[in-house]
C-alpha positions, 0 to 999 in steps of 0.5 A: 500500500502506497500510504504505508511508508508515510505511516511508518515514518510517522509511527517512528516519530510517535514511538520516539516521543513516547519513549522520551516522554515516558522517561521524563514522566517516570522520573518526575513521577518518582521524584514528586511521589517520593517528595510528597512523602518527605519529612522536609516540608518544603519538598512536600509543598513543591512536589504537591504544587507540581502535581496539582498544577500540571495534573489540572493543566490541559495538555494541549494548552501546555504543549502550546505554551511550551512551544509558542510561549517559552520563546517569548522569554528567550527559551526556544525548544525544538519541536521534539523536546517541546513535545517531550517536556509538555507530555512528560510534565503532564503525565508525570503529575498523574504518575506522582499519585501512583508512586505515592499511593503504591508506597503508602500501601505497603503494610506497616509491618514491613517498616517495623521489620526493617527497623528491627533489622537496623536498616537505615531509611535509605536501605529500607526504601531501596531494599524493602519498600520500593521493590514491593511498591514497584510491583504494585504500581506497574499496572496503573503505570501501564495504563498511564503509559498507554495514555501517554502514547495516545496523547502524543497525537496532540503533537500534530498541532505543532506540526510534528510529522508524527503518526496522526500528522502523516495520516491527516496529510494522506487524508487531505490528498485522498478524501475518498479513502477516509475510512481506510486511512483512519482505520489504519491509524486506529490499528497502528495505535492499537498495536503500539498500545498492545506492545506497552501492555505486553511489556508491562505484563512481562515486567510485572511477572519478572519482578513478582518472580524475583521478589 
């Protein structure tokens, strides 16, 4: 099919944005989630403010702000990094609550046992609490990463040649084939989402067996 190479090129950009934004959002989710459990009030407040602001923000508006507004104050980012930053900030704010709730769901007895073993707070978190929490947070994180993948379609609005952008170009030149074009688009997004789901399930299975 003559459209397929263009859709593949767009899918590559979509995967690139998804992977980079996934790394950024995961790092922010852990930093913010752990920060909200900190004994230092300033860290808790900053983490809470980040979560509340970016979770309540429209991703599309945030994307426009990063790409169009930041250059007005002298900060100009390439389209790729503007997309990665906007999506990462937004999805990371949602992930923050997943991280926090997974950690606080660990039974109190685990904390007491680690204290009895004379572990430091850092050792307790790394060796006892976090391995159990990661297994608990993987399913909701998997759902969030699928949402992240789907949210990459918004980069179409800053003219990034992602999967959606390529499909719209093809559609504009072949309007009589709209159903086929958008059907292919749905199938490709479904396949990409399935890859995320399978990866998360494999990780969950391996981590559960390791634990």
